C-alpha positions in Angstrom: -125.3 77.2 -2.7 -122.2 79.1 -1.1 -124.8 81.7 0.8 -127.0 78.8 2.3 -124.1 77.3 4.0 -122.7 80.3 5.4 -125.6 81.7 7.0 -125.6 78.4 9.4 -122.1 79.0 10.2 -122.6 82.7 11.1 -125.6 81.8 13.4 -123.4 79.1 14.9 -120.4 81.3 15.5 -122.8 84.0 16.9 -124.4 81.5 19.5 -121.1 80.2 20.6 -119.9 83.6 21.1 -122.6 84.6 23.3 -122.5 80.9 25.0 -123.0 80.7 28.6 -120.4 79.0 31.1 -122.0 79.4 34.4 -124.8 77.3 35.4 -128.3 79.2 35.4 -131.0 77.8 37.9 -134.0 77.4 35.2 -136.5 78.6 37.7 -134.8 81.4 39.4 -132.3 82.7 36.7 -129.5 82.7 39.3 -126.1 81.2 39.0 -126.2 77.9 40.5 -124.3 74.5 40.3 -126.8 71.6 41.9 -127.1 68.3 41.3 -127.8 65.0 43.1 -124.7 62.2 43.2 -125.2 58.4 43.8 -122.7 56.8 46.2 -123.5 53.5 46.8 -122.8 51.9 50.5 -122.3 55.0 52.3 -124.4 56.0 54.7 -125.9 59.6 55.3 -123.8 59.9 58.5 -120.7 59.0 56.5 -121.6 61.2 53.4 -122.4 64.4 55.9 -119.0 63.4 57.9 -116.9 63.4 54.7 -118.7 66.7 53.2 -117.7 68.5 56.2 -114.1 67.3 56.5 -113.9 68.3 52.7 -115.2 72.0 53.3 -112.6 72.2 56.0 -109.9 70.7 53.8 -110.9 72.3 50.5 -111.7 76.1 51.1 -110.5 79.0 53.8 -113.8 79.3 55.0 -115.8 82.8 55.6 -118.0 81.4 58.2 -117.9 78.0 60.6 -119.7 75.2 59.3 -123.0 75.0 59.7 -124.6 71.2 60.4 -128.1 70.0 61.0 -129.4 66.7 61.1 -128.9 66.2 57.0 -127.0 68.4 55.6 -123.7 70.7 56.1 -123.2 74.2 54.4 -120.8 77.0 54.4 -119.8 80.3 53.0 -116.6 80.2 51.1 -114.7 82.5 49.1 -111.9 81.6 46.0 -109.4 84.7 44.5 -108.4 84.7 41.0 -107.3 87.5 38.4 -109.5 88.5 35.4 -108.0 89.7 32.6 -110.2 92.5 31.2 -108.3 93.6 27.9 -104.9 94.1 29.1 -105.2 94.7 32.6 -105.3 92.0 35.4 -108.2 92.4 37.7 -107.9 90.8 41.1 -111.6 89.0 41.9 -112.6 87.6 45.1 -115.8 85.6 44.7 -117.9 84.5 47.7 -120.5 81.8 47.7 -122.6 79.1 49.5 -121.9 75.6 49.4 -124.5 73.0 50.7 -124.3 69.4 50.6 -127.9 67.7 51.7 -127.1 63.8 52.7 -129.2 60.8 52.8 -128.2 57.1 52.5 -126.3 56.5 49.2 -126.7 60.1 47.9 -126.2 63.2 48.4 -127.3 66.6 46.7 -124.5 69.5 46.4 -125.6 73.2 45.7 -123.2 76.0 45.0 -125.1 79.3 45.0 -125.5 83.0 46.3 -122.5 84.1 44.0 -121.0 87.6 45.0 -118.2 89.6 44.2 -116.7 91.6 46.4 -114.3 92.0 49.4 -114.7 91.6 53.4 -114.8 95.0 55.3 -115.5 94.8 59.3 -115.8 91.2 59.2 -118.8 91.5 56.7 -119.0 90.9 52.9 -119.4 93.7 51.1 -120.0 92.6 47.5 -123.0 92.1 45.0 -124.7 89.7 42.7 -122.1 87.8 40.4 -124.4 88.0 37.4 -125.3 91.8 37.8 -121.3 92.1 38.0 -120.7 90.4 34.5 -123.5 91.9 33.0 -122.0 95.5 33.3 -119.3 94.5 30.6 -119.3 94.1 26.8 -120.6 90.4 26.0 -117.3 89.8 24.4 -115.2 89.9 27.5 -117.8 88.2 30.0 -116.5 84.6 28.8 -113.5 85.3 30.4 -114.8 86.0 34.0 -117.2 83.2 33.6 -114.3 80.8 32.5 -112.6 80.9 35.8 -115.6 80.6 38.1 -116.8 77.5 35.9 -113.5 76.0 36.3 -113.3 76.4 40.0 -116.6 75.1 40.4 -116.5 72.0 38.1 -113.0 71.4 40.4 -114.7 71.8 43.3 -117.6 69.3 42.5 -115.4 66.8 41.0 -113.1 66.8 44.3 -116.5 66.4 46.7 -117.3 63.4 44.8 -114.1 62.1 45.1 -113.5 62.8 48.7 -117.4 61.6 49.8 -116.3 58.3 47.7 -113.0 57.8 48.8 -112.8 59.7 52.3 -109.5 61.3 51.0 -108.6 64.3 48.6 -107.3 63.2 45.3 -103.8 63.0 45.5 -103.2 65.4 42.2 -105.1 68.1 44.2 -103.4 70.8 46.5 -104.2 71.1 49.9 -105.0 74.8 50.5 
């Protein structure tokens, strides 16, 4: 009887040890955070204006904000340290943020994640997924965790900003 209970626990532990934190697009297999958010009573133009203002306040941009009739987008970066075994490795992560707007709803899309640096005004980097897969599985979670934490925090901040027209008082103004 003890052996029957032990096997499911071992299987669960192996699954949790291999868990993926960063969201993966089911069609392409790329890292991507996207969803549609309802915001009642806010017009397309208001959402677009607030999304643009949020991008200006929340991130240090790489490029200028691109605006078209129904969306805003921008290439952004964040920096963090990844602890690999006992060594702290500085990471610069580049990614695209796009907000598509309609009356009473918007769709956010955080995609094209790259690790690298800016050289002569251009990003010199490679795909985050390829970078992570180079390392043993047990260490991958330590780079996935800060990326997922930052993306989750940004998504919550964007929703608050679109709804209220300002940053949450608890947020830092970068």
